[in-house]
C-alpha positions in Angstrom: 14.6 -17.1 -63.7 17.3 -17.2 -66.3 20.7 -18.4 -66.0 23.5 -16.3 -66.8 27.3 -17.3 -68.1 29.7 -15.3 -66.8 33.7 -15.0 -67.2 36.4 -13.1 -65.8 38.6 -11.5 -68.0 41.4 -11.4 -65.6 41.9 -15.0 -63.8 39.1 -16.4 -66.6 37.0 -17.8 -63.7 34.0 -19.1 -65.3 30.5 -19.4 -63.5 26.7 -19.9 -64.5 24.6 -17.4 -62.1 20.8 -17.5 -61.7 19.5 -13.8 -61.9 16.2 -12.1 -62.2 16.5 -10.4 -65.8 15.9 -6.9 -64.3 18.9 -7.7 -61.8 22.1 -5.7 -62.7 24.8 -7.4 -64.3 27.5 -8.7 -61.9 31.0 -6.7 -62.5 33.3 -8.2 -59.4 34.4 -11.6 -60.0 34.2 -13.8 -56.8 37.9 -15.3 -57.3 40.1 -12.9 -57.8 37.9 -9.8 -56.6 38.6 -7.8 -60.1 35.9 -6.0 -61.9 36.4 -7.8 -64.6 33.5 -10.0 -64.9 31.6 -10.4 -68.2 28.4 -11.7 -68.9 29.2 -14.5 -71.8 26.7 -14.5 -75.3 25.6 -18.3 -75.1 22.9 -20.1 -76.8 19.2 -19.8 -75.3 18.1 -23.6 -74.2 14.5 -24.2 -74.3 12.2 -27.2 -75.3 8.3 -26.5 -76.8 6.4 -28.6 -74.9 2.8 -29.5 -75.3 0.0 -29.8 -77.7 0.5 -28.4 -81.0 4.1 -28.2 -81.5 5.6 -30.1 -84.2 8.1 -32.1 -82.2 4.5 -34.0 -80.4 1.8 -33.5 -83.2 3.7 -34.5 -86.9 6.7 -35.6 -86.3 5.7 -39.5 -86.7 4.0 -38.4 -90.4 0.4 -39.3 -89.0 -2.5 -38.7 -90.4 -3.0 -35.4 -89.0 -1.4 -32.1 -90.7 -1.2 -28.4 -90.2 -3.0 -27.7 -93.3 -5.5 -30.5 -93.3 -4.2 -31.8 -96.2 -3.7 -35.7 -96.6 -0.9 -37.4 -96.5 1.7 -37.0 -98.8 1.6 -40.7 -99.7 -1.7 -40.8 -100.3 -2.4 -41.4 -103.9 1.1 -41.0 -105.4 3.3 -43.1 -107.5 4.7 -46.4 -106.5 8.4 -45.9 -104.4 10.1 -47.4 -106.7 9.5 -45.0 -109.6 9.8 -42.0 -107.1 12.6 -39.5 -107.7 15.3 -39.6 -106.3 15.0 -36.6 -103.9 11.5 -38.4 -102.7 12.9 -42.2 -102.1 13.6 -42.6 -98.5 15.4 -46.0 -97.2 14.2 -46.8 -93.9 16.2 -50.4 -93.7 19.2 -50.5 -91.3 22.7 -51.5 -92.7 23.4 -55.0 -92.1 27.1 -55.4 -92.2 29.5 -52.6 -92.2 32.2 -53.9 -95.4 36.0 -53.0 -94.3 38.3 -51.0 -96.7 41.2 -53.2 -97.9 
């Protein structure tokens, strides 16, 4: 069941409510009893889990690729000859320079 965010336009009371998708929208505010309780537009929060999703299978740049092609670094030019768009510096900074 999805969680819907509601807010009263009269008193400003806000609450997240677990409802079925088929349930009618609430209209009466539980705080002030006015009929100005409105459903808010919020971002969906979900995660794709399981085998086959990018976050679990291809994120690390392993040998597997979705198209079956070889990894991008196989047979390519050495890193010092790579264009700036493809160079990646993975060394962490050791010290932070202090501005005078």
